[in-house]
N, C-alpha and C positions, 0 to 999 in steps of 0.2 A: 489442476492445480491450485496451489495456497498462493494468498494474495496479504499482504499485512500492509493497511492504510495509515501513516502517519500522517496528522495534522487534521482539518478540514473543518468541520463546523459539527460543531454538537448535535443540533438539533437531526442532520443529515447521515449519521452513524447507521440507522436502519436503511434509510435508501440506498447508501457504501454498499452497505450487506446484501440487499435485495439485486443491487445491478451488477455485483460480483457475483452473486448466484446464475442470475441472467447469462452470462459468460462460461458458465461451465467452471466455476472458480468452488471446488470442493469446502474448502477453510477456507476463509474470511477474518483478519481480526484488525479493528479501528479503533487507535488510538489519539482523540482528537489532545487531551492533554497529558501533562507528565502525570503519572499515578505510580508511584515506588518504584522501586528493582525493575523499570521499561526493559531492561537488559534480557532480563530472562524471562519476561512475559513472551517478548516477538517471537521467541522458536524460529527454527529454519522455514522458510519458506522461498518459491521460486521467483517473486516479484516482490518487490518494497517500490511502492509509491507514497513519491512523500511532494506534500502540500504548503511549499515552501513559502506561501505569503501568509501563515495561520499557525507556522509552527516554531518551537523555540530552534533555537542554535542548539542546547543541547540533546533535547531530541533526536533531531538531525545526525548528531556526529553518534549518539549512540545506535541507529537504526543501520549508518554505513559502517558500523564498526559490524554489528550483527550479520550485516549482507553480505558482507566479505568474507567473514567466517562460512558463511555455508554457500558461497559463491552464487549468489541470487542477481536477481537481475532488479536495478534501480533505476525509477524512472521519477524526475520529477516535473513540476508544473509548479508553474506560479497560480493560477486559478483553483480553489478548490467547488466549482463546483460539478455536480451531476452528470452532465454533460461532458466537463474533462474526461472524467475519470470515466465511463461511457467511451468515449475514442480512445485511450491510453490500453483498458479491457480488448478490445477491437484489435488494436495494432498486435499486442500481446498474444492475443489468442491464433489468429492469423499466422505469428511466425513461427508459433509452436504445432499448430495443423500440417506449416511448409518442411518440419523439420532444422530449424534452425536455431 
C-alpha cells in the first residue's frame, strides 16, 4: 500500500515514514509544506492522509484533486500526532486485509 501524507509537523517527517513502514506501507511520501509543483510530486497512492490543522488550503485542494484522479481513499484528521497517524493506518490496513 502506498500513502501520501499532507501536512503535519516538519520535525516528525521521519517518524511518519517509519510508522507507515511499520504498517506495511511500502511507499510513503510526506509533504509538510508546499514545494514547487506538488501535483507532479504526489503521484498515485492508495491512501491520502490530510492533517487539516497544519496544512494550507491550497495543499488540500491539490491533494484532493490528485486523489480523485487515482481513485484513492482520503482520510482527514485534525491532529497531526503520531498516535493519530498510527490509528488511521491501522484502520485502513485492517480494511484492506478484509477486502473492503
